[in-house]
N, C-alpha and C positions, 0 to 999 in steps of 0.2 A: 688338498685329496686328488686323489686321478680320478676318473673315469673314462671310458670310452662306450661309443652307439655306433653304429653301423647309417650306410647312409649310400649308396650310389649315382655315378655318375655315367654321362651315357657317352661317349668319344665312337666318334666313327659306328651309330644306330648299335651301336654294343655296350649291352649295358657294361660296368663299369662298378666293380664293391670300392664304395671309399669309409677311411675309419674316422671319424671326429670325436679327437684324443680332446679330453680338457686336463687340465688342469687350475687348480684355486687353488692358488696360494697364501702369508704368511704378508707378502706384503699390503702397501696402504691401495689403493680400487682402483684398475683402471683395468680395463681388453684386450689384449693383445691375439690376430688371426691371424696366421699364417696357412702356407698349403699350395699359392698364386691361385690365391680372388681375386673377381675381379669386383669392380662398383658394389652391385647390388651382392655378392656373396661379402662385402666389406660395411656395406648395412643393419645387418643381421644381428649387428652389438644390439641394434638402436630397441630392430623388433623384439628382438629374443630379448629386454629388459624390464618394456613393456606389457607384453604379452603374461611376465611372468606374474608380474604388478597384478594384474588384470585377473588375474589365476588366483587370488589371493594369498600370495605365496614371498617370500624374501629373494630381494634374489643379490650374489654375494656380497657385502661390502666387502671384498677385500682381491686381490690382484688373479684377474679371470687368462689361462694361454687357452687358445683352442688352436690347433694344427689337422687342416685334412689331410691328410694322407690316402694315398701318394702324392706326395709335393712334387712329381713330374709331371703328374695329371690338371691341364688349368680347370678350375673350379666357377661357374656360370647359373646363376637366377637365383632363386630365394627358394633352392628350392632345401638347404641346407638347416632353414633355423627352424625348424622342428628335434632337429635332433640334435641341433647345438643347443636349445632349450633343457632339452632330456637332460644331456651331458653333464650342461652345468647345474642343474638340481643333483643328476644322479655323487655329481665332484662331491659336492658341498651336504651329500651326504640329507638330502631332502627323500628323496627314492630312493629306491634298489639300483642295482646296474640293471644300464637294456641294450648292453651289451646282447641278448638269443634276439635282433630283433632286425631288421632294414626298415629307416625310418627315411625319409620325404615328406614335407611340406609347408607353405609358407603359412608364415605367424603374423596376423593382421594386428595390433594395437588391442584389441579388446580383447585377444584370448586364440582366439575363434581360425580354422587351418580351414588353411587354403588350400585346391587341387597345384601341382606344379606339371609339368614336362616330362618328368620321372617319374611320375607316379606306375609305369607299366612294369620297367627299369627295376621298379623296385619289387615288384612278383615274379620276376621274370630270376631277380638271385635269390625273392621266397624261394624260389622252388629248385632251382638246383645248389645251395647251399643250404638245404633244407630249414628257415628260419621262417618267421613269423615276416612279415609287412605290417607296418603302419604307414596307414595314409590319409590321407582325407580322406570323411564319409561318403561326399559327394561323385567322387574319382576312388571309388575301390571296386567297384563295375568292374573298370578298364586291366587294373590287376587283379584280380578277382579269373579273368578270362586266361591266364593261363594255367596251365595245369598244372598243380603236382604246386600253383602254390597255396599260404594260410599268409589269408589278411588280416587287417583290420580296421574300421574305418571308426575315424573318432570330427568329430565337429570341433571340440574346442581342446586349449590344450590341457584344462582341467577335466578334461575325458579321458585320454595320451598317459596323464600323470597317474589317475584314478586303475588306469586296465593296471601299467607298467606295476604299483601298489598292488596287486591281487595278482600275479606271474601271470598276464595274460589266460586269467580263462575261461577269457568275456566266448561268446562265442562267433567265433568267427566269419564270415562276410558268404554270400552264401556261392558258389562252382560258378561263373556265368557264362556262355559259348556263343560267339557266331552263329547264326544258323545256314552252315555248305548248302541247303538245298533251298536255300528264300533264291528268287527268284532276279535279275537280273535287271538294274537300272538303266542300263546304258538301252537307245532305240534298239529294235529290230531290223531284221536282216531283210522282213515280212515287206518290208517300205520302199525298198528297192529293185526298180522293173528295169528289166532286160542286162548288159551286162554278167553274162555267164559268166566271161573269161571270169573278170575283176573278184566276183564273189567265188569261182572257184581258185584264188592263187589267195582269198583274204582265208579260205578254207585249209587249204595247204601248211599257209604261215601259222596258223591257229596250231592245225595239229604236230607242226615240227620245231614252231619257235624261230624262226625264220623273219630275218628282212625284210620290208620290203614297200619297195615305192609306186606309187603311182604317179602316171604323166600322162595328157591330153590339156585339151582345149576346157576352158571355164564350162560350167552349167552339165560335164559329163557326166557326174556325182564322184569327183574320187573323193571330198572332206564327206558326203554321206555314208557312202561307201565305210572308212575310214572308223568312222566314229560309231559304226554298229559294231567294227574287228570285237572289243573285250566282253559283244554278249554271247562269243565261239568258244571262252576261253571257258575249262574249265575254275568250278570257286577253290579258291586258297585255301589249305588245307591248315591246321589248326598251327603245324609249326611256322610257319610262310602270315599265315595271317598276323602273329604276333613276329617277325622280323621283317614285317612291313613296316607295323605301329609303330616298333621299333624306331626304324625313320624316322619319318614321322614326325611323332614326337623331342629326337633330336634336335630337326629342324622348328616345333613348334607349331606344324601348319593341321595336324587335328592330332585332336589324345585319343588314345582308346582303341580296340581292333576294329578294322574296318574289314565288312561282310563282305565288295568286290574288287579284288585286284584295280588297282591304281589308276589310268586313264589319263597324263601330263599333256595339255598341250600346252607350250610358252611360246606366246607372240614373236612373229621375224625380228624385236627388237633387244629379244632376252637381249643378257651381258654374257659372257665366257663364265663367272663367277654363278650366276645363276643356271644354267644350260649343266656345268660338273662339280657347278662349289667350292668352298672357297673360303673369304672371305676376310679382312681385318685383325680379328682378332681369332675365336677357337674359334678354324671352318666346321661351316652348318651343309648336309646336304643339297644338290640341285638340282636340278630336272630329272638328270639320269638316275641319280638314286631313287628322289621321290616315283620313279616310274619305277623299283622295284619288284620282279611277277608278277609286271604286267606291262603296259606302253607306252613309250614314247611319239608323241604326234607332233610330226610337225608341217602345220599347213602352210603352204606357199614357203614348199624349203628353202627358194633362190633367190629367195626373200634375205632371209637369212645371210647374218658378211658368212665371210665364207671360210677365214680364221674361225670364227667359234665352231661351227660347222664341224668342221676339224677337230675340234679339241674332242668332240665323241668316239674318232677313229678308237685310239686304245680300247673304252670303257666297251666298244664295238665287240673287240675278242679279249678281251681281262674277263670281262663282266663285271668290272671293280673300278673307281675313283681309289686315285690314292693322288693325298695334298701332301707336297710336300712344304715344312715352315724350317726355318731356323733350330726352334724348339722342339719339335714335333710332326710324325709324319700320320699320318690321320690315312685310313681305308675305310671307305665305301661302299658294299655290296651299289652294282649297279646290270642287274641281268635285269632289263629289257628292253623288249622287242618294239624296235625300230619298227613306229611305217610313216611313213611320207606324202607327201604330194607338192605335184608342183607346172605350171606351166609351161608350153618348154621353148616359150621366147616373153618378152616384155609387154608386147600386145593381147597370150595366151591363144595363137589363131595357127601359130607356124605348123604348116601339115592338113590342118582342116582344111576338108574337102566342097566346106558349102560357104566360108567364111575362106578370103585373102588375109594372107600376115599385111602385117604392114609396116614387120618392122629392118629396117635394112639385115646384109648377111655380118656385118661384122657386128654389129647389137646382135643377133641370136646370137653366135658364136660366145659374144663376153657372159649375155647369160647363161650357158651352158656348162661353163669355163667357170660358175661360181661353184660348180657339184667338182670335185675336186677328183681326176679318175684310181686316190688309194681309197676314196673315202667311200662312191661310185661303186666299188670292185668286192669289199662288203658285203653290201650286201643280197640276199640272195636271191630274188625276186624283185624283176621288173618291169610294171606292165602298163601299156598304153593304153588311159582309155577313155574311147572316142563316145561320139555324140547316142541319145536313145530312140531312137525313129519312134518313131510314134503309133505305129506298132502295137509297140516295147512298154513304149508307157502307158499306152492306153492297156496294159492286158488285167486278170482283174487280179489274179493276186498268186505271193512270189516262196518259197519256200522258209518259213519262217529259222528261227536263232534258235531255236533250240533243236531241230531237225539236226544242223549243222553241227550243236554244239556236241548232242549223242553223236556223231560220226569221228565226231574228233576225238573223247573222249579212251571209242572203244580206238582205233586209230596208237592212243597212246599206252594202253592196255598192252595190243599187240605188239607194239616197242620193246615195249619191255622184257616178253616173253622169250621171241625169238631171235638171233643169232646174227647178223649179221653177215650177210651174204649177199653176190653179184655176181652175175651171166659174163662173161670171158664178155660177149655180141658188147654187154654195154660199159664194159673196159678199156673194149679199144674204143670205142664211140668217142667217150673224156678222151681220151687221150690222141688220140686225131682232130677233136677243138682245139686239144693242150698245142698239139704238135704245127696245126697251125697261124697260129696265134691271136685263133675267135678268142680265146678265153689265157687267163694267166693262172700259177699255180692253185693262186685262194682259190677262182673261181671252179679251179678242174673239182676242189673239195667240198666247197658250196652244191656244186650242182649234184652236185654224191651225192649229200645233207638229201638236198630238194628230192631228188631222185630217193633216199630211203623214205622218205617222208610222205609220198604217193604211192607205193610198196606196202605201208604202212596199209594207207587209208583203199585202199584192194589186199585190205589180209591175204597180203600174196609174203612169205618168207625171201623170196628172189628178189634183187632187182633185176630189172632184163632191159633193153635197148629200148623199148617203148616206155617206162619210164623216163630215162636219159632225154629221151629224144620234145618231152611233158617237160623235167626239165630246162634244157636250153631254153626251149620256144620262150618262158615265161623269167624268160633274162634278158628279156628285149636289148639294146644299144641305147643309153643314152644320146 
């Protein structure tokens, strides 16, 4: 007999439906599995056989053939244990057919159902396809966080069997939502003393989604400023939160919906694969995609290998990472904001008025060439962060993140309502800088975008020469 159940695969951070086809024939007992399974999937036959026995049911003593379709999508992990078990029981007429639900879960040998990385994806497909989804009880709130999902949580295979025998008539899990008004867990800007220019740059970057590089001597607060940037960003929308969570689930980094925008800070020893994704097997997302809808912070940026940094050039422009393999091509979302901090030279004190630099000129030049011109040209704001004076350090208070975040949200709302206008004088100023060779054509576009953000923060519908001047001032030469 034949039966089919639906499951899910995460490909490029996107939930894809997988049909688990099961045929129980009349031949001698065997178990065959096809559909590009990896080792963990192929081992499902042992877990499924033991779990069915533990649930007090009989595994068919005949030829069992399982196909995971479509066959061009690689299948990985233990996510297909539960749908295979339900399919086998359906095909052997032990339970009704279960084609009306998305099923995912790992089976323990005693029949317990464990959560898997595709639980959230099951919730997404449930909402998209208007089907129920059956997942591990402990992870059911993750799937129920998807608007429109109808989720049933089970602790054991026996509970799943009872659920299908009764036609999914049980009460589904209640919808759960991440609280968008919950306070940000990142450090607050009120801790920062002085550095008004750097604070202004962070506000502009948050309002316009601009890439930002801080450079200057050690101890000025570059890292401290960058680590507070996430507290200036508006909360994720429901759809964005699910989108981000799917990518993290694909990497099996975090399961469930994240309350805050991601902040990823890889060490400078991170490999190219760690930065942009890939791997020897099924491609997994890298830091650029794990920072999707959030921040990718590269501290000590000039210490990263230049070739690794240059792999970020295409994602910074296209907001997507494309991993091409012989058998498949995977596209991972990568709409991140790049924040970076670096010293100006190996010793860190080149140009510092208080402490002399000990580096030779050639060493300084080599250090700066670690950041390629095309990469820096994609950075909208390049700001020098100097030392904090004694007077600034002793200041009693600074503006908190919540006040800056409110202005950022206001600027974004203003930007959605206005039309894009630029005064002739402002256009001429950008053209003059381009003609003189001060900026490239890409730089001209980015200066105009930054100027547009500055105007939005001031609630001014027209970009004028003053806005362009500030945008140019915040794009210092590296």
